N, C-alpha and C positions, 0 to 999 in steps of 0.2 A: 640577309642572309640570301647565300647561295647556293645551290647543291645541284648534285648531277642527277638525272633521273634518264632509266632507257626505257624508250617507251617509241612506238611507231607512229607518233601523229603531230605534233609540233612544239614551239614553245609553250611551257602551260603554266600559267601564272596562277596560285593558289592563294586566297586568302585566309589567313591563319585558323585554323580551326578542322577538325575530323572530317575527311570524306570518304564516308561508305554507304552502303546500302541498296544504291541507285546503280542498276549495271552502264557502265559507259565500255563500250568496245573499241579500241582505238587502233587503225589498223594500217600500213605501210606494207612496201615489197619489202623493207626489213628495219629493223631497230634501229633506231639513230642516237646519239647522244643528243638530250637537250636540256635546258637551265630552267630549274624551278625557283621562281622568285616569291619569297612569302612577303607580302605586303600587308597593307590595313584594310584595304577596299578594293572592290572590283573598279575596274574605268568604265564609266558609264557612257553611252553613245549619247549625243548631242541630238535631241529631236526639235525638229521645227514642227510647231503646230500650226495646222491649218488657220487661217485668220475668222474668227468671229463676227459675224454680221448681224448681230443681235439690234443693232440700227437699223434694219430693214424693217423690223417688227415693228417700227413708228409710223411705218407707211400707211399701216392699217388704221391709225387712228382716224385719218383722214374720210372714213366711211363715214362716222360721226356727222361729217358734215354735207353729207347729201342729202339734197332735199327730199326725202323717200315718199313724201302726200304731195297729194295736188292741191297745195293752200297758198304759196307763195310763187309769182311769177309762174304760173302756170298753165299749160295749154291743154286742155281736155280734146284730144282725139276724135272723141266719137261726136261729140257737142258740133266738131269744125269740121264734119262730114266724113270722115274716115272709119269703114265699116267692117266689121268681120262678116262678110257677105260673098265670099268668093271671088269675088273679081279684085284684078290688080290694084292695089292702094299704094304702091310704090310712089309714083308722082306725089298723091295727097299728101302723104305721108313725110316724104323729103321737104316739101313746100313748108312743110309744119317746123321740121327740124332748121332749114334756116333762120325761119322767122324767130324761133329761139335762140340760135345763137348771136342776134343784136341784142339781145337783153338777158342776156345769160340764164334762159330760163328751161323748166321741166316739161318734156311733152308727157302724157299720159296716158298709157292704153290700157283700156278695161279688158276684161275678160273676152275672149273670144280668138278665133283662128285669123290672122290678116294674110292674105295672098301677097305674095311679092315677088315679080319677074324682072329681075335685074339685081344692080348693087344699091345699098342702101347706106349713103354715105354719112357718117357723125361728123357735126361741127365742131370748131370750139364752143367751149363753155356752155355745152348743152347735156342734161342728163335726160335718158329716156327710160322710162320707168313701167313696170305692168303689175298685173296681180298675180305673180309667179307662174307657175307651169299653165295657169290657165290662159294667161296670154300670151301667143303662138305668133311667131313670125315665120312664116313656111315658104321657103324659094320653091318656086314655082318655075323658074327659067334654069335649062341645061347651060351647065359651062360659066356660070357665075358666082362670084362671092355675094353671099348674103349683107354680111357688116364689112365697112370699110373705115378704118378710123387713119387718116391718114395725112401728115402736115399739120396737126391740130394738136391742142392743150386745153385740159382742164375739162374731160369728156366722161360720164359715166352712162353706164350701163346697166340695169338694175331691174331683177324681180321678173325676169323674161325667158320664156322656153324659144328656143332658136332649133329649127327644123329645116335640114335640106334632106331629108329620106325619100321624098316623093318625088326627087329628081334622080336622073342617069347622065352622070357627066361623062364626057367622051374626050375632053382635052383633059393633059395631064399637070399636076403638081398646083395650078394655083386657083382651084377654085375652094379657098377656105372660108369656113364658117365665119370666123372674125380675124381679120386682117388689121395690123397695130403697124403702121409703120412710120417711122421718122415722127412720131408724137409722145408728146409730156403730160405728165399728171392723168392717167388713165385708168378708171377704175372700173374692174368686171365683177358683180357680186351677185349671189342667187341667182345662178342662171342656171339652167339645163338646154344642155346643147346634144341635139340629136343627128349625127351625123349620116353622110350618104356611107354604105358599105360596100368595098368592092372585093368580089372573091378572084379577081384576076390578078395578074402580075402588074398592071398600070396602077399610077397613083392619082390620086385626083386631088385632094385637099385636106389641109390639117383642120384640126377641130379650133385651135387658136394658133395663130401664126404671128410673130414679132420679129421686127426686120429692122434695121437702119440701112437704108440705101444711101448712095452720093446723090440721088438726086436733089435732095434737100438738104439745107442746113441745121435742121431742127434735129435734136438729139430724141433718140428713142430711151426714154429715160422714166423712173417714177410710175414704173407700172404695177398694179394691184389686182391679182385675181382671186378671189375670196369666194368659198361654201359656191363651189360650182359641181354640175354632174357631167360627166360627158361620155355618152352612150354610141358608141360606133364612131368611127371615122375611115375613110377610104386612104389615107397617109399615116401623118402622125396625130397624136392628140394633143401634144403640146408642143409646137416648135417653137425655139427661141435662136434666130441666127443673126441676130444683132442688137447690140443695146446693154443698157447697163440697170443696176440700182432696180431691181423687181422683186417681188414678195407673190410668192404661189400658193396657197394655204387654204386645208380643208376642201380637198378635192378628189373624187371618185373617178377612174376611168374603168369602163366597163367596154366587153364587144370590140375591143381593138383586135381586127382579124387580119389585118396587113402583114404579113407575113417579113414584109421587108423593111419596115421600118419599126418606128417605136410608140409607146404611149408618150413618155416624155424624152424630146428630143433637144437636147443643147448642142448644136451644131452649126457655126458660125459662115456665112456665107464667102466667098474667096476674098480674102484680105479684111476681114470685118474682125469684129472684138466684142464679146461678151462678158462682161465683168460684173461682179455684186449680185450674185442672182440666189435667191433662197427657196425652195421648195420645204414646208412644212406640214405636216398631217393629210400625206397623200396614198391613196390606197390603188395600185395597179392589178386589176385582174388578170390580166394577161397583156402579153407584149414586153418588150425590152425598156431599160432606160440608158439613153446613151449621152454620155458626156465627151464628146468626141469631135476632134477636127483634123485636117490636112493645111487646108489653106488659111487658114482662120488664127485667133488665139483666144482661150478661155482661161479666165481667174478668176480664183475665190467664190467658190460654189458649195453652198451647203444643202446637202438631203437631209433633214429633218424627220424620223417619223415618215419615212416613205417604206411600203410596204409592199413588195411585188410577189404577187402570189406565184405568178410564172414567170420566163422570159428570164432576163439575165441584165446585170449591169455591167456598162463597158465602158472604161476610162480611157481614151488610146488618144494619142498624138499630141499637139503642144497646148498641155492643159497644164495647169498650177495651181495649189491649191485647193483641194478637196476634201470635203468633211462628209464622209456618211454616217449618220448616227441615230441610235434608238429605231432601227427598221430592219428588214428583211429583204433577202433575195435570194433565190437558189444557187445564184454561180456569180462569180466576179471577175473581170478579167479587167487588168492595167497592162495598157503592153505600148509601143513604140509604133510608129507609122511604118512604113519601108524607108524613109529618110531617118538614120539612128538618132538625127538632131531633134525629130518630133517627139519626144520622152514626157510623158506623164511624170508629174514632180510634186513634192511633198502632198500624200494623199494619206488618209487616216478613215480607217474602219473602226468605228466605237459603239458600244454598246449594242449589237446587231449580231443577227442571227442569219447564216447562210449554210444550206442544206441541200445536197442532192447527191442521190446514188448513182445517175446514169451517166452522169460527164465524168471526163478522165480527171479534171481538178475542179474543186468547188475557188480555190481562190489562184489564178495564174497570174503572175506578176514580172514584168520585166520595164517596168518605170524605176523610178529614182527617188529614193526616201521614201519607204511606206512603214506605216504604224498600224497594227491592229493590237486593238486594246479591247478588253472586258466584249469579247465576240464570242460566239458558238460557231464552231467549224464542222462540219459533219457529214462525213460521204465521199464520195470520190472514188472510180473506178481504180484509180492507181494514186491520187495524192489527193491529201486535204489542203495544203497550202505547198503551191512548188512555185520557185525562181526560177525562171530560164533566161533572165539575162538583165539582171538589175544593177544597179548603179547607185554611189551612196549608201544608205543604212538602211536595215530592216529592222524592226522591231517589233516582238510579238510578247505582248504583256496581260497577266490577268483572264486569259483566254482557254477553251477547250477545245482539243483537236481530237475528234473520234472517228472511229465506224469506216476509215477510210480500207477499201480492199487492197492499198498498198501501203505506201508512206503515209503517216501522218504529217508529217513536215519534211519537206526536201529543199535543202539551199546550198547554193554553191557558189554562186556569183557576187551576192551585195559582199561589197568590199569588208561592211562594218555589220554584225549580227548580234542583236541581245534577246535574250529568252529571258524572262523574267516573271516568275510566279506562275504559270503555267500547268495545264493538266492535258497531257496529250496520252491518250489511252485508247485500248480495242481496235488498235490498228493492226490489218491483217498480214503486214510486211514490218518495216519498221518503224518505232514511234517516231524518232526526228533522227535523216541523216543529212550529216554535214560532210559536203564533199564527193567523194567516190565519183570524180571525173577530171581528166585532163584538162577540162576548161574554169577549171575552179580559179577565182580570182578573190577569196576570201583572205581580208589580212586579219582582221581580230573579232571573236569571237567573247562574248560575257554570255556569263550562265548563273543567274543570280534570284533572289526572292522566293525560294522554297520551289522550286519546280516539281510537279511530280510526273514523271514520266512511267508509265507500268501496264502490264499487261498487253502489252502487245505480241505480236505474232513470232519477232525474230527480237533483235536486240530492242529493250527500249530508246537507247541511243548511241548513235554509231557516229565516229567523226576519224574522217579520213582527210584531212586538212594538212598534209606533212610541213607547209609555209608558213602556217598561221599561229599566231598565240591565241590561247586559250585562257581567260578569266574566268576563276571559278569562286564564287561566294562563301563565304564562312558556312551559311545555313543549309548549303547544298548536301545533300547526302549521296555522296558519290562514291562509287566501288570502281575499280579498275586502273589507278593511278598507284 
């Protein structure tokens, strides 16, 4: 069935049904004749779901295999002369670790504070355990890492406090508390990490640093970090700059006071790759979360139950397949690098809350294929959700967008847009604005699922897309056509 409709908006495809009640004002320079096609169903947009990495949860099962007591193949450091007496114990402890490596043994450190001057190297097939935060390894030499896990496999660090807070580093970027490089099957469990905190512009070291360099052929993979408290760092809290297949679970990061960096930083080195990484049940008390690269590549990242109390979530550059679910952050930016080819793709925000009343946008997007589902987006001095250069599709589904001082949702560049079952209300300007710029590149809009657009300062929804097709579901109560 074909009929003519005079309206200054677009080709309107209305699914059979009554369209009443919700105000849409469709505006253009002048009215044009367009076709209105009655069909059985709106055209859905095909959405790519980010890969699920549940198989990574199985990595944690390996923790059950740790010899967490000093009963089998165990070297008791105290009985072998390693004392918590303020003297440098690095050489003596290193000797025991080297010995344990030959027989796949456990080295046990009883309660006490052990002074370390220099780097302690964990070898293959070694477990180093303590008595929780009563067992402290304290770095006493500036400009040195504390623990190095390099070119080895089958290493466990368990139930120990690592302390770098008593030294003042003066060289930049390399003084990590735990450095993992070209290592496989590494487990960090029940650790407290007290980092050195810098108030200057300099960057001294990450609490946990994971990398894969070309120096060795061994890959960095099968990394587990679980039940960890990171209290301060003069650079990033956890930095992953290379490697694959990693699980970071039940982690708290606090007092991350270095404004140039991040609490969680997934940022590959030049030419490096980071893939298949899962963070779950992580609380970030301050600082940002970065999934960000210009010179490497990132793929298959899950951030589940990650709660950022301050800071922001940044997804930027050559990033593919990211899921942020069941979490919160004040602000999200998904954007290209200067090179347009470095564009985040296939990003999904799910079951999460984003709220900020001080920044221009709460969700800022210029990636490709972005879906927001079952989320709450509150605030924004100008916009709740803003598209500033998207490609592919944008889907907003079953979400609430409210209390923006400007438009709740402003979209104009994503070629395909789908609005499904959302509540957009109490925004000072338009609830939803589609188009309103000569740079608009929208081809198709689908509106379905009983959206509720109400109590916005101006029109609840306004469409200014004279060259686009608009599909309206039969359940929508839309007035103005």
